[in-house]
C-alpha positions in Angstrom: 10.6 132.8 -26.6 7.8 130.2 -26.9 7.5 128.0 -24.0 7.5 124.2 -24.7 4.5 122.7 -24.4 4.0 121.4 -20.8 3.7 117.8 -20.3 0.6 116.3 -19.2 0.3 115.8 -15.5 -0.3 112.3 -14.2 -3.2 113.8 -12.1 -6.4 114.4 -13.7 -9.5 116.2 -12.3 -12.4 114.1 -11.7 -15.8 115.3 -12.9 -16.4 116.4 -9.3 -13.1 118.5 -9.2 -11.1 116.2 -7.3 -7.6 115.1 -8.3 -7.1 111.5 -9.4 -4.1 109.4 -10.1 -3.4 107.9 -13.6 -3.0 104.2 -13.7 0.1 103.1 -15.7 0.3 99.4 -16.7 3.3 97.4 -15.2 5.7 95.7 -17.6 5.3 92.0 -18.5 8.6 90.0 -18.8 8.4 87.1 -21.3 11.5 84.9 -22.4 12.6 84.4 -25.8 10.5 81.4 -26.6 7.5 82.6 -24.8 5.9 81.5 -21.4 3.2 79.3 -22.9 5.8 77.0 -24.8 7.9 76.5 -21.7 4.9 75.2 -19.7 4.1 72.8 -22.7 7.5 71.4 -22.6 7.1 70.7 -18.7 3.9 68.9 -19.2 5.3 67.0 -22.0 8.3 65.9 -20.0 6.3 65.1 -17.0 3.9 62.8 -18.9 6.7 61.1 -21.1 9.1 60.4 -18.3 6.8 57.9 -16.5 5.8 56.4 -19.7 9.3 55.8 -20.8 10.1 54.4 -17.5 7.2 51.9 -17.5 8.1 50.5 -20.8 11.6 50.0 -19.9 10.5 48.1 -16.7 8.0 45.9 -18.8 10.8 45.1 -21.3 13.1 44.4 -18.2 10.6 42.1 -16.8 9.9 40.3 -19.9 13.5 39.6 -20.4 14.2 38.3 -16.8 15.6 41.4 -15.4 14.8 43.2 -12.1 11.0 43.8 -11.4 9.5 46.7 -9.8 9.4 45.4 -6.1 13.4 44.9 -6.5 13.8 48.4 -7.7 11.7 49.9 -4.7 13.5 50.8 -1.6 13.0 48.1 1.2 12.0 49.2 4.7 14.3 48.2 7.4 11.5 46.6 9.5 8.9 45.1 7.2 6.5 42.5 9.1 5.0 41.6 5.7 8.5 40.8 4.2 9.5 38.8 7.3 6.2 36.5 7.1 6.9 36.2 3.3 10.4 35.0 3.8 9.5 32.9 6.7 6.7 31.2 4.6 8.7 30.4 1.6 11.7 29.1 3.8 9.7 27.0 6.2 7.3 25.4 3.7 10.1 23.5 1.7 12.0 22.6 4.8 8.7 21.1 6.3 8.3 19.2 3.0 11.7 17.8 3.1 11.3 16.5 6.6 7.7 15.1 6.0 8.5 12.9 3.1 11.4 11.0 4.5 9.5 10.6 7.7 6.5 9.0 5.8 8.8 6.7 3.9 10.8 5.7 7.0 7.4 5.0 8.5 6.4 2.7 5.8 9.5 1.0 5.5 9.4 -0.7 9.1 5.9 -1.5 8.4 6.8 -3.3 5.2 9.8 -4.9 6.9 7.6 -6.1 9.8 5.2 -7.4 7.4 7.8 -9.4 5.4 9.5 -10.6 8.7 5.9 -11.8 9.9 5.3 -13.6 6.5 8.7 -15.2 6.6 8.4 -16.3 10.3 4.8 -17.6 9.6 6.2 -19.9 6.6 9.1 -21.1 8.6 6.9 -21.9 11.5 4.5 -23.7 9.1 7.4 -25.6 7.5 8.9 -26.4 10.8 5.5 -27.5 12.2 4.8 -29.9 8.9 8.6 -31.1 9.3 8.0 -31.8 13.0 4.8 -33.5 12.4 6.1 -35.7 9.7 9.0 -36.6 11.8 7.0 -37.3 14.9 4.5 -39.4 13.0 4.7 -43.0 14.0 4.9 -45.2 11.0 3.8 -48.8 11.5 5.1 -52.0 10.0 2.8 -54.6 8.6 3.8 -58.3 8.3 2.1 -60.6 5.9 2.5 -64.4 6.2 1.7 -66.9 3.2 -0.4 -67.7 1.7 -1.9 -64.4 1.0 -4.0 -63.6 -2.0 -4.8 -60.2 -3.5 -7.7 -60.4 -6.0 -8.4 -57.7 -8.6 -8.9 -54.4 -6.9 -8.0 -55.7 -3.6 -5.0 -54.1 -1.4 -3.0 -54.6 1.9 -1.4 -51.7 3.7 0.2 -50.2 6.6 -0.3 -46.5 7.6 2.3 -45.4 4.9 2.5 -47.8 1.9 -0.1 -49.9 0.2 0.2 -53.0 -1.9 -2.6 -52.9 -4.4 -3.7 -55.4 -7.2 -5.4 -53.3 -9.9 -8.2 -54.6 -12.0 -6.0 -54.0 -15.1 -3.7 -56.7 -13.7 -0.9 -54.4 -12.6 0.6 -54.6 -9.0 1.5 -51.5 -7.6 3.0 -50.0 -4.2 2.1 -46.6 -3.5 2.8 -44.1 -0.5 0.5 -42.3 2.0 -0.1 -39.8 -0.8 -1.2 -42.3 -3.3 2.1 -41.8 -5.4 3.3 -44.9 -7.2 6.7 -46.0 -6.3 6.8 -49.5 -7.7 4.9 -51.6 -10.4 5.1 -55.0 -11.8 4.2 -53.7 -15.3 1.6 -56.6 -15.9 -1.5 -55.9 -17.8 -4.1 -58.9 -17.9 -7.5 -58.9 -17.0 -8.5 -61.1 -14.2 -4.9 -61.4 -13.0 -4.3 -61.7 -9.0 -1.2 -61.6 -6.7 -0.4 -64.4 -4.4 2.2 -64.2 -1.4 2.9 -67.9 -1.2 4.0 -70.3 1.6 7.4 -71.0 0.0 8.2 -67.4 0.2 7.5 -66.6 -3.4 5.5 -63.4 -4.3 3.8 -64.2 -7.8 1.3 -62.4 -10.2 -1.0 -64.9 -12.2 -3.3 -64.2 -15.0 -6.7 -65.8 -15.2 -5.1 -68.9 -16.5 -2.7 -69.4 -13.5 0.3 -68.4 -15.8 3.0 -66.7 -13.9 3.2 -62.8 -15.2 5.7 -61.7 -12.6 7.6 -63.2 -9.4 9.8 -62.1 -6.8 12.0 -65.3 -7.4 12.1 -66.0 -3.8 10.8 -69.6 -3.7 11.9 -72.3 -1.6 12.0 -70.2 1.5 9.2 -71.6 3.7 8.3 -69.3 6.5 9.5 -66.3 4.8 7.3 -62.9 5.3 6.3 -60.0 3.2 6.8 -57.1 5.3 5.8 -53.4 4.7 8.5 -51.6 6.8 7.9 -48.3 8.5 10.6 -46.8 6.4 8.4 -47.3 3.4 10.2 -50.4 1.8 8.5 -53.5 1.1 10.6 -56.6 1.3 10.7 -60.3 1.5 12.5 -61.6 4.5 13.9 -65.0 5.3 13.3 -66.7 8.8 16.7 -65.6 9.7 15.8 -62.0 8.9 17.7 -61.8 5.6 16.3 -59.6 2.7 15.4 -62.1 0.0 13.7 -59.4 -2.3 13.1 -55.6 -2.0 10.9 -53.1 -3.9 13.3 -50.3 -3.1 10.2 -48.0 -2.2 11.9 -46.4 1.2 11.5 -42.7 1.4 
């Protein structure tokens, strides 16, 4: 029988006659989709996932949702966070307490100024009233016959009787205010307090323009009283005529 051919031995003989071992390649296992495609999917997933997360976070921020610091885990002890919280809390509280304090500080100043002004005004008014009330007004007694020519006058320290150049006889107070007038207008007129007790305004022709109608009272006096009134008094102290200028 013929022998089957012998299988080649794994060992061969080197040119030097030494046996050598034949190297057999090891098998390589590859999945159905292939190793390269798997690595490509992993790489794409690693790039796409952060991009999607960033876009989602950006959209959430624009819509008023949570931001990145809110999503990150907070440390249990964070000195920076404590400082940030303290600064945000302390500043409004400081502003709240500072503004009323400044306002309350200005209000007493304004109140004090108003009170000082009011007190000064009251003191000035009181001083003026006191001065006016304490001033000693004098009385002037005029006996007949007494003549007042155009532009001439007779007065006390409070009232003045003036014969104006226009012919008008007037009685004015210490401030120059007219309290009484004869309403006579005649150039060259003059006034006479006569010895019979009559007070008369005559024109240049010696015609009567005005009179007190107190004639036939010899010894009567024309008196400028300290109360501001001008009167004609009889010898027994009766008022025969009064201008009514007291004030």
